[in-house]
C-alpha positions in Angstrom: 0.0 0.0 0.0 1.3 3.4 -0.9 1.9 5.7 2.0 -0.1 8.4 0.1 -3.2 6.3 -0.2 -6.0 6.4 2.4 -7.2 3.0 3.6 -11.0 3.3 3.4 -11.5 0.6 6.0 -10.5 3.3 8.5 -13.7 5.3 7.8 -17.2 5.0 9.2 -20.0 6.5 7.1 -19.5 10.1 8.1 -15.8 10.0 7.6 -16.1 8.3 4.3 -18.6 10.9 3.1 -16.2 13.7 4.1 -13.3 12.0 2.2 -15.5 11.6 -0.9 -16.5 15.3 -0.8 -12.8 16.1 -0.6 -12.4 14.3 -4.0 -15.1 16.6 -5.4 -17.8 13.9 -5.4 -21.3 13.8 -3.9 -21.6 12.4 -0.4 -24.2 9.8 -1.4 -21.4 7.9 -3.1 -20.4 6.9 0.4 -23.4 4.6 0.7 -22.4 2.9 -2.6 -18.8 2.5 -1.4 -19.9 1.1 2.0 -22.0 -1.5 0.2 -19.2 -2.5 -2.1 -16.5 -2.6 0.5 -18.3 -4.1 3.5 -21.4 -6.0 2.2 -19.8 -7.4 -0.9 -16.2 -7.5 0.4 -14.7 -5.9 -2.7 -11.3 -4.3 -2.5 -10.8 -3.6 -6.2 -12.3 -0.3 -7.3 -12.3 -1.3 -10.9 -14.9 -4.0 -10.1 -17.3 -1.5 -8.5 -19.3 -1.4 -11.7 -22.1 1.0 -10.7 -19.6 3.8 -9.9 -18.7 6.2 -12.6 -15.4 5.4 -14.2 -14.0 8.9 -13.3 -14.8 8.3 -9.7 -13.2 4.9 -9.7 -10.1 6.4 -11.2 -10.0 9.0 -8.4 -10.3 6.3 -5.8 -7.6 4.1 -7.3 -5.2 7.1 -7.3 -5.9 8.2 -3.7 -7.3 5.3 -1.7 -7.2 1.6 -1.1 -9.0 -1.2 0.8 -6.4 -3.0 2.8 -7.3 -5.4 5.6 -4.8 -7.2 7.9 -3.0 -10.1 6.1 -3.8 -13.6 7.3 -0.5 -15.4 8.0 -2.1 -18.3 9.8 -5.5 -20.0 9.4 -6.4 -22.9 11.6 -9.6 -24.9 12.1 -10.4 -26.8 15.3 -12.2 -30.2 15.5 -15.4 -28.4 16.5 -15.3 -26.1 13.5 -13.9 -23.0 15.3 -11.6 -21.2 13.0 -8.7 -18.9 14.1 -6.8 -16.5 12.0 -3.4 -15.0 12.8 -3.4 -11.5 11.2 -0.3 -9.5 10.5 -1.0 -5.9 11.3 2.6 -4.5 10.8 6.2 -5.8 10.6 6.3 -6.6 14.3 2.8 -7.5 15.4 0.1 -10.1 14.6 -3.2 -10.5 16.3 -5.8 -13.2 16.4 -9.5 -13.3 15.4 -11.7 -16.3 16.0 -14.9 -17.5 14.3 -17.3 -19.7 16.3 -20.0 -21.4 14.1 -23.2 -22.5 15.8 -26.5 -23.8 14.5 -28.3 -20.5 14.5 -25.5 -17.9 14.4 -21.9 -17.3 13.6 -19.9 -15.3 16.1 -16.6 -13.5 15.4 -14.3 -12.7 18.3 -12.4 -9.5 17.4 -9.2 -8.1 18.8 -8.7 -4.4 19.6 -5.0 -4.1 20.6 -1.7 -5.8 19.9 -1.3 -7.3 23.3 -3.0 -5.8 26.3 -2.1 -3.1 28.8 -3.9 -4.8 31.5 -2.4 -7.9 33.3 -5.3 -10.1 34.3 -3.8 -13.1 36.0 -5.6 -15.8 34.0 -5.3 -14.4 30.5 -2.7 -15.4 28.0 -2.9 -12.1 26.1 -1.9 -10.1 29.1 1.2 -12.2 29.6 2.4 -11.2 26.1 2.6 -7.6 27.1 1.5 -4.7 24.9 2.7 -2.9 21.8 0.0 -0.6 20.4 -3.7 0.0 19.7 -5.1 -1.3 16.5 -6.5 1.1 13.9 -10.1 1.1 12.8 -9.0 -0.6 9.6 -7.3 -3.3 11.5 -10.4 -3.9 13.7 -13.1 -3.8 11.1 -10.7 -5.6 8.7 -11.0 -8.7 10.9 -14.7 -8.8 10.2 -14.1 -7.9 6.5 -11.6 -10.8 6.2 -13.8 -13.3 8.1 -16.8 -12.7 5.9 -14.7 -13.0 2.8 -13.1 -16.2 3.9 -16.4 -17.8 5.0 -18.9 -16.3 2.5 -20.9 -18.7 0.2 -23.7 -18.3 -2.2 -26.1 -19.8 0.3 -24.7 -17.7 3.2 -23.3 -14.4 1.9 -23.1 -12.9 5.4 -21.8 -15.7 7.7 -20.9 -13.5 10.7 -24.1 -12.7 12.5 -22.6 -11.7 15.8 -19.5 -9.8 16.9 -17.9 -9.9 20.3 -15.0 -7.6 21.1 -13.4 -10.2 23.4 -10.2 -10.9 21.5 -6.8 -9.5 22.3 -6.8 -6.2 24.2 -9.1 -4.0 26.3 -11.5 -2.3 23.8 -12.3 0.6 26.1 -8.7 1.7 26.1 -8.9 2.2 22.3 -12.2 3.8 21.7 -11.0 6.3 19.1 -10.6 3.3 16.8 -13.2 0.9 18.3 -16.2 3.3 18.0 -15.9 3.9 14.2 -15.5 0.1 13.8 -18.7 -0.5 15.9 -20.6 2.1 13.8 -19.6 0.2 10.6 -20.8 -3.0 12.2 -24.2 -1.4 12.9 -24.5 0.6 9.6 -27.2 -0.8 7.3 -25.1 0.0 4.3 -22.1 -1.9 5.8 -22.7 -5.0 8.0 -26.2 -4.1 9.3 -25.8 -5.9 12.6 -28.3 -5.3 15.5 -26.9 -3.5 18.6 -28.0 -6.6 20.5 -25.7 -8.7 18.3 -22.6 -6.6 18.9 -21.0 -7.0 22.4 -18.1 -5.1 23.8 -16.3 -6.7 26.8 -14.4 -4.7 29.3 -12.4 -5.5 32.4 -14.0 -2.4 34.0 -12.6 0.8 32.5 -15.2 3.2 33.8 -14.5 6.3 31.7 -14.6 4.1 28.6 -18.0 2.6 29.7 -19.4 6.1 30.0 -18.1 7.2 26.6 -19.4 4.0 24.9 -22.8 4.6 26.4 -22.9 8.1 25.1 -21.5 7.5 21.6 -22.3 4.0 20.5 -24.2 1.9 23.1 -24.1 -1.8 22.2 -24.4 -4.9 24.4 -22.0 -4.8 27.3 -20.1 -7.6 29.0 -18.0 -7.0 32.1 -15.2 -9.3 33.1 -16.0 -9.7 36.8 -14.2 -12.9 37.8 -14.4 -12.1 41.6 -17.2 -11.1 44.0 -15.2 -8.8 46.2 -12.5 -6.2 45.9 -9.8 -8.1 47.7 -9.9 -11.1 45.2 -10.6 -9.0 42.2 -7.6 -6.8 42.9 -5.5 -9.9 42.5 -7.2 -11.4 39.4 -8.2 -8.2 37.6 -5.6 -5.5 38.6 -7.6 -2.6 37.0 -10.0 -3.1 40.0 -7.5 -1.2 42.1 -8.2 1.9 40.1 -11.9 1.2 39.5 -13.3 -0.8 42.5 -16.5 -2.8 42.5 -18.7 -0.1 44.0 -17.7 2.4 41.2 -17.9 -0.4 38.5 -21.5 -1.4 39.5 -22.5 2.3 39.4 -21.1 2.6 35.9 -23.0 -0.5 34.9 -26.3 1.1 36.0 -25.4 4.3 34.1 -24.8 2.2 31.0 -28.1 0.5 31.3 -29.9 3.8 30.9 -29.0 3.7 27.2 -28.2 0.0 26.6 -29.7 -2.0 23.8 -30.4 -4.8 26.4 -31.9 -4.5 29.8 -29.0 -6.3 31.5 -25.2 -6.4 31.7 -23.5 -9.8 31.2 -21.0 -10.5 34.0 -18.3 -12.9 32.8 -16.8 -15.1 35.4 -13.9 -17.4 34.7 -14.0 -20.5 36.9 -10.6 -21.0 38.7 -10.2 -24.1 40.8 -9.8 -23.3 44.5 -9.6 -19.5 43.7 -13.0 -18.0 43.0 -15.3 -21.0 42.8 -16.4 -21.6 46.4 -20.1 -21.6 47.5 -19.3 -18.5 49.5 -18.2 -16.7 46.3 -21.4 -17.6 44.6 -23.5 -16.2 47.5 -21.5 -13.0 47.3 -22.4 -12.7 43.7 -26.0 -12.8 44.6 -25.5 -9.5 46.4 -23.9 -8.0 43.3 -26.8 -9.1 41.2 -29.2 -7.2 43.5 -27.4 -4.0 42.6 -27.3 -4.4 38.8 -29.7 -6.0 36.3 -27.5 -8.8 35.0 -27.0 -12.3 33.8 -23.9 -14.4 34.5 -21.8 -16.3 32.0 -19.6 -18.8 33.8 -16.4 -19.6 31.8 -14.4 -22.8 32.4 -10.8 -21.7 32.6 -8.9 -22.4 29.4 -5.3 -23.3 30.3 -2.2 -21.9 28.7 1.5 -22.5 29.5 2.7 -21.4 33.0 -0.7 -19.9 33.9 -0.6 -21.2 37.4 -4.3 -21.9 37.4 -6.5 -25.0 36.9 -10.0 -25.2 35.6 -12.8 -25.8 38.2 -14.1 -29.3 37.9 -17.5 -29.7 36.1 -19.3 -30.6 39.3 -18.0 -27.5 41.0 -19.1 -25.3 38.1 -22.5 -27.0 38.2 -22.9 -26.4 41.9 -21.8 -22.8 41.5 -24.4 -22.2 38.8 -27.1 -23.9 40.9 -26.5 -21.4 43.8 -26.8 -18.5 41.4 -30.0 -19.9 39.8 -31.4 -20.6 43.2 -31.1 -16.9 43.8 -33.2 -16.1 40.8 -30.3 -15.3 38.4 -30.0 -16.2 34.7 -26.8 -18.2 34.3 -25.1 -19.8 31.3 -22.0 -21.9 31.3 -19.9 -21.2 28.2 -19.1 -24.2 26.1 -15.4 -24.4 25.5 -14.7 -24.0 21.8 -11.4 -24.2 19.9 -9.2 -25.0 22.8 -7.3 -27.6 20.7 -6.0 -24.7 18.6 -5.6 -22.2 21.5 -8.6 -20.2 20.3 -10.7 -20.4 23.4 -11.5 -17.6 25.8 -8.3 -16.3 27.5 -5.9 -18.2 25.2 -5.4 -15.7 22.4 -1.8 -14.5 22.3 -0.8 -13.6 18.7 2.7 -12.3 18.1 3.4 -9.0 19.9 6.5 -6.9 20.1 6.1 -6.2 23.8 7.2 -2.6 24.5 6.1 -2.9 28.1 8.8 -5.6 28.7 6.2 -7.5 30.7 6.8 -10.8 29.0 10.5 -10.5 29.7 9.9 -9.7 33.4 7.7 -12.7 33.7 10.3 -15.0 32.1 13.0 -13.6 34.5 10.8 -14.1 37.5 10.2 -17.7 36.4 13.9 -18.4 36.0 14.7 -16.9 39.5 11.9 -19.0 41.0 
């Protein structure tokens, strides 16, 4: 890609219209371009046959459609598919497609690595390099649809979850335009209920997302009290549970659903006791919510074990007994390290976190 050419995947509808006006064309051309680029997955302006040739020539001279490059493509036994996507010379991120009977869900990354250091997450152990651009975020959806599209199913991705590598709410300048494209009827046309942003609890980002582009919200809770959450989800030290729950209630004022999903990874002997479940009942009284229990997916040197199935079942029973809606996530793609918490990609860690972890292990 020429450095002088603008990647149109970086633009939501408003930005694309402004760019087109700058070329001396009418803003309505933006709708046509959105359709060609995002609905039809076309990157070659010459093939956009209902555009005037002069306009296509202008686009070819000044713009491009350049998604991340897939350098790895692996399919698990259960049909889960993972792509390793090169985003620059030093970094690659991962995106995962999870096929189900009535939907196809794409798990999208927002950062190369992660600035947070949640104890049970492989991504966090890789350290952090940079935020992804809008083009690199929406490009994951563009690429997945192009790889999966058939005549019978031209739009195979029906749901998007921002649960891949990174903390989405620490990259909202890029995430929000990508979300707007996902929702735009001229682009991907997804319902707000079918687009979910997951956060570890970055409160300023929750408030901004609520105001600018409210979609379904999932909060990585993982502990029922501040003492344990401080250990498992260190951002809790800055944004403790009391403030987090208040932010959840503010979000629900404009949310497309009438509940927040609390995600809770099940760690054997750490956060899975009956007492922990009873504490969660108290949290549920303060926020309209449902709970998604996630069996821990192991990765090298994690230091944690997955709670046994009978322990997870008992934990869920206590929550349901308190009147809560509870689901237990089915583990998908763990044989190709594509399950929740296992995504790592290939990150040039500028935080030096991965090196510090390795040194600590050697000294131990």
